[in-house]
Structure formats: structure tokens, C-alpha cells
N, C-alpha and C positions, 0 to 999 in steps of 0.2 A: 182205327189206325191213323195216326197223324202223319202228315207229310214231313219230310226231312226239313228241319227248321231253317237251315242256312243255305241249302243248295237249290237253285231254281232249274227245273227241267227246261232244256232248250237254250240255257244261258251258261250255267256253271257245269251242267252235265248234259251230254248229247241226248237229244230226244230219243234216239234209237237205243240207248243204253238200257240194259235190264237192271232192275232193283231187287234187293234181297227178298222182298215180299211178293215177287212175281214168279211163283213156282210153275212147274209144268202141269198141264191139265190133261194130257193124253192126246190121242189121235181122233180127229173128227173132220168132217167137211169144213173148209175154211173160206170165207169170202175173199181173203187176200190172194187166193189162187183159184178164183172162180168155182168154189165149191169142191175142189179136189181135196182128198184126204191130206191133212197136214198136222204136224205136231203143234199143239196149242200151248198157250202160256197165259197166266193170269194177267190182267191189265190193271196195274197199280203204279204208274210212274210217280216217283217221288216218295214212295213208301218204303221204309227200311233204309238200307245203304246202297249207293250205286255200285254196280258190278261193272266197272270200267272194262272195256275191251270184250264185253259179252253183250252182243246185240240181242234185244228182245225179238223173238221169232216173228210175231205178227207185225211189229213196227218195221222190222227189217224188210219183210216182204212188201209191205205197203210202201216203204220209201223207194224201193226199186221199181215196183209197178207204176207208181204215180209220180216218179221223179221228185220225191220230197227230200229236202235237205236233211241228212241224218243228224245235223247239229240242232237246227231250230224246229224242224218238222214242217216247215212251210214249202210250198211248191217252188221248184227252181224253174227258170225260164231259159230258153235257148240263148246262148251268148253269156250266160252266167251259171255255167255248170263246170265245176272244177274238181279235180281229184288230187288228193295228197298221196295216196298209197297205190294207185293204179300204175300199170306199166305197159309199155308197148311190147308186143310179142308177135307171134305168127299163128296162122291157122293150124299149121303142122304141130306146133308146140301144144296148142290147146287140145288138138285131137289126141296127142300122145298122153295128155293128162286125163283122158276119158270124156272130154266135153265135145267130141266130134259129132254126136247125135244132134247137138244144138247148132252146129255150124254148117252152113250151106255146102253141099258136096261140090258146088261150082267154084268154091274158093280154092285157089291154088295153095299149096303148102306154105309158100313164102308170103302170102297175103298178110299185110300188117293188120293187127287187131289190137284193141286196147282192153287189157284184162283189168277190170275194176274190182274183181273179186265180188264180195258180198256187200260192198259199200257204194251206195248211190252217190252221185256227184253232189257237192255242196255249193252254196253261194260263195263267191269269192270272199266276202267279208266274214262269213262263218268259218271258212277254211283258214283264213289268216288268224282269226281269234283262237281257233282250236290249236293251231301250231304254236301260238304264244304260251298257251296254258297246259297243254297235254304232255306229260312226261314221255308217254309212249311215242308220240309223233316227234318230239324234240330229239329223242334218241335215234331216230331213223337217220341213215346217212343222206338220204335224198329229201330235201325240203322244197324242191321245185313243185309249184302248182302246175298241173297239166290241164289244158282245156279238154273238156270231154267232147267226143265226136257228136255230130248232129244226129246220127243214126245209131241204133244199138239192138242187141238181141238179149233175151233173158233166158237163162238156163236154170231149171229147177234142180236143186240138190236134195236128194232124198235119203232116207234110212229105211231099213226093213223093220217094220213094227209088228209085234205079235200081240193081238188083243188078249186081254186077261180072260182066263177061263172062269166061268161062273159055276156055282155048285150044280153038279149033275150034267154039265155040258163039257164036251171035249174041247180042248183048245182049238181056236180057229186058225186058219192058214195065215201066214205072214202076209202083210200088205206093204206096199211102198207108201211112205208118208213124206211129204215135202217138209224140209226143215228151213233152208234158206234159199234165196234166189241169187244166182250169179249174174253179173252184168258184164256184157262184152260190147265195147264200143266199136263201131264199124265206120272207118273214114269214107267219105264220099269221093 
């Protein structure tokens, strides 16, 4: 399989983007979430066509856990972490959306939190380049880059997965499998 001849991963296409040759592999323990069961995906960045706005499962989890820029795939540093799509909200709103298990019970309902969703912060230069070239980002009404808070929490988003039955075996019980990681910034 040849790499896409014109597009460079991390420059023309975000590092975290899935490609058409990166199919799902099923549920298995995954190092991106410390060996917890997670939905897997083939690793073949640059092969096939980019599937813009579809994050690769492993690269997304790795970007959130390690604070890697979703655009270039390199580590971000404190002071150079920016969000294009995140928004300020409250602990109460996140609890109402079902993320309360991940939010400290000590946080009052009106405590401001930064909901970055499933997108880790970017380097400022990468965020500015993405905004210039990405039609999805250009179409958003808010183009303001927001500084990412110095502290954060990570919430695992999961699906119920049912293992395939093998010949002669009854289907196994459903299990929770991590898909993406949600990132919540906490102001100091």
C-alpha cells in the first residue's frame, strides 16, 4: 500500500485524522488507556484517503493522554496549548451531559470548566495553520483561539461491545470498551 502521494500527515492532514485504509480491529486491551479494553483501529496514516473530521481512535487517545498536538503529533508545552473548538461551560452542564462521574463532587454546579471535547490542545502555530486551511474550522462562527488551562481531567467515553460468538460457544456478555477520551480543562 502506497502512501497518499500529495498529502503529508501532520502538515496537510492532521496527525489525528483517520485514513480510509485504517479499519476497525475490534476490542482488546489497549496501551493508550493503560491496558483497559478499547476499540482498536489499524495504524496506517497516509494510506488511502484522509477521512477528515474522523479521529483515529488510538491517535486520539494518545493525543489526549500525552498532550500531543492533533495537527502535527508532537508534544505541546505549557503556555503553548490552544483550542479552536473548545468552549467554557460549567460543572453542572457537564454533569447534565453525563460526565459527572469524571468531575469532582466538590466542584459547585457553577464552577467554570473548559470543555475541549475529544480534541487535545494544539500548538498555536498549528492551530493558526489549520484555521487557514480547514473548511470545517473556517465554517465555524467562533475563530478565537482559547488558551488551554494548566490543569485538566480526562473522561473515558465508552461503548458497549459484544464479543463475537465462536462456533460452539454461546455469545459472551457485553463489555464496556473505550472509544475516545474527553478532555476537560480546569482553571486554577
